LODRENTI-410460 format. One line per field, with one value per residue (C-alpha): residue in three letters; residue number from 0; z, y, x. Coordinates in nm, 2 decimals, m for minus. Layout:
BEGIN
r	[ALA | ...]
k	[NUM | ...]
Z	[Z | ...]
Y	[Y | ...]
X	[X | ...]
***
This chain:
BEGIN
r	[MET | PHE | GLU | VAL | THR | LEU | LEU | PHE | LEU | ILE | ALA | VAL | SER | ALA | TYR | LEU | LEU | TRP | GLU | ASN | ASN | LEU | LEU | PHE | THR | ARG | LYS | PRO | HIS | GLN | GLN | ALA | ALA | ILE | ALA | CYS | ASP | ALA | SER | LEU | ASP | ILE | GLY | LEU | GLU | ASP | PRO | VAL | ASP | LYS | ASP | ASN | PHE | LEU | ASN | TYR | LEU | GLN | ASN | GLU | ILE | GLU | SER | ALA | LEU | PHE | PRO | ARG | PRO | THR | ASP | SER | VAL | LEU | GLN | ARG | HIS | TYR | ASP | SER | LEU | VAL | ASN | ALA | GLU | LEU | GLU | ASN | ARG | LEU | ALA | ALA | MET | PRO | ASP | SER]
k	[0 | 1 | 2 | 3 | 4 | 5 | 6 | 7 | 8 | 9 | 10 | 11 | 12 | 13 | 14 | 15 | 16 | 17 | 18 | 19 | 20 | 21 | 22 | 23 | 24 | 25 | 26 | 27 | 28 | 29 | 30 | 31 | 32 | 33 | 34 | 35 | 36 | 37 | 38 | 39 | 40 | 41 | 42 | 43 | 44 | 45 | 46 | 47 | 48 | 49 | 50 | 51 | 52 | 53 | 54 | 55 | 56 | 57 | 58 | 59 | 60 | 61 | 62 | 63 | 64 | 65 | 66 | 67 | 68 | 69 | 70 | 71 | 72 | 73 | 74 | 75 | 76 | 77 | 78 | 79 | 80 | 81 | 82 | 83 | 84 | 85 | 86 | 87 | 88 | 89 | 90 | 91 | 92 | 93 | 94 | 95]
Z	[m4.75 | m5.03 | m5.28 | m5.06 | m5.02 | m5.39 | m5.47 | m5.23 | m5.39 | m5.74 | m5.62 | m5.46 | m5.77 | m6.00 | m5.77 | m5.77 | m6.15 | m6.18 | m5.96 | m6.17 | m6.49 | m6.62 | m6.62 | m6.86 | m7.05 | m7.39 | m7.57 | m7.62 | m7.99 | m7.92 | m7.67 | m7.93 | m8.17 | m7.91 | m7.83 | m8.20 | m8.26 | m7.96 | m8.08 | m8.42 | m8.23 | m8.07 | m8.40 | m8.46 | m8.83 | m8.86 | m8.75 | m8.59 | m8.38 | m8.27 | m8.17 | m7.99 | m7.81 | m7.69 | m7.59 | m7.39 | m7.21 | m7.14 | m7.00 | m6.79 | m6.64 | m6.58 | m6.41 | m6.15 | m6.08 | m5.91 | m6.11 | m6.37 | m6.21 | m6.33 | m6.28 | m6.60 | m6.43 | m6.25 | m6.57 | m6.73 | m6.44 | m6.46 | m6.84 | m6.78 | m6.52 | m6.75 | m7.05 | m6.83 | m6.71 | m7.07 | m7.19 | m6.90 | m6.99 | m7.36 | m7.28 | m7.06 | m7.33 | m7.49 | m7.85 | m8.09]
Y	[1.98 | 2.19 | 1.91 | 1.65 | 1.86 | 1.93 | 1.56 | 1.47 | 1.72 | 1.59 | 1.23 | 1.32 | 1.50 | 1.22 | 0.97 | 1.17 | 1.21 | 0.83 | 0.74 | 0.97 | 0.81 | 1.14 | 1.05 | 0.80 | 0.74 | 0.86 | 0.88 | 1.23 | 1.24 | 1.16 | 1.44 | 1.69 | 1.57 | 1.61 | 1.96 | 2.05 | 1.90 | 2.09 | 2.42 | 2.36 | 2.34 | 2.68 | 2.86 | 2.93 | 2.91 | 3.02 | 2.76 | 3.03 | 3.14 | 2.78 | 2.75 | 3.09 | 2.99 | 2.66 | 2.82 | 3.08 | 2.81 | 2.61 | 2.92 | 3.00 | 2.65 | 2.65 | 2.99 | 2.85 | 2.55 | 2.53 | 2.60 | 2.34 | 2.07 | 2.01 | 1.63 | 1.44 | 1.21 | 1.50 | 1.69 | 1.40 | 1.41 | 1.79 | 1.77 | 1.50 | 1.72 | 2.02 | 1.82 | 1.67 | 2.02 | 2.15 | 1.87 | 1.94 | 2.30 | 2.23 | 1.98 | 2.22 | 2.49 | 2.53 | 2.43 | 2.72]
X	[m4.47 | m4.64 | m4.56 | m4.72 | m5.03 | m5.05 | m5.00 | m5.28 | m5.52 | m5.44 | m5.49 | m5.83 | m5.94 | m5.84 | m6.02 | m6.34 | m6.33 | m6.26 | m6.55 | m6.78 | m6.65 | m6.51 | m6.15 | m5.99 | m6.31 | m6.19 | m5.86 | m5.71 | m5.78 | m6.14 | m6.16 | m6.03 | m6.29 | m6.56 | m6.44 | m6.44 | m6.79 | m6.92 | m6.78 | m6.96 | m7.29 | m7.25 | m7.25 | m6.88 | m6.81 | m6.45 | m6.19 | m5.98 | m6.28 | m6.33 | m5.97 | m5.98 | m6.29 | m6.15 | m5.83 | m6.02 | m6.22 | m5.91 | m5.73 | m6.03 | m6.03 | m5.66 | m5.67 | m5.91 | m5.69 | m5.35 | m5.03 | m4.93 | m4.71 | m4.36 | m4.37 | m4.47 | m4.71 | m4.88 | m4.90 | m5.09 | m5.34 | m5.36 | m5.43 | m5.69 | m5.86 | m5.86 | m5.99 | m6.27 | m6.38 | m6.36 | m6.59 | m6.83 | m6.85 | m6.90 | m7.17 | m7.35 | m7.37 | m7.71 | m7.74 | m7.77]
***
């Protein structure tokens, strides 16, 4: 029963993101480039600092979500959800 509930929640989240054009709008390599460009804008000069900052944001997002699913299809949806939220947070940051 838990798996069915979890699948339903993921499906609803994916549908809402799809309707808002946040999901499946860019390829993963483009998302990584956007994330790196956004971290440049916030004043981080060291590449290690940028990676640490992005990892911190990703961990913060994942800690607020449900546990990572074990099914490969659900993992792709989960990763898309995390990437969309990461992009939203980076876009909402003020330019330094």
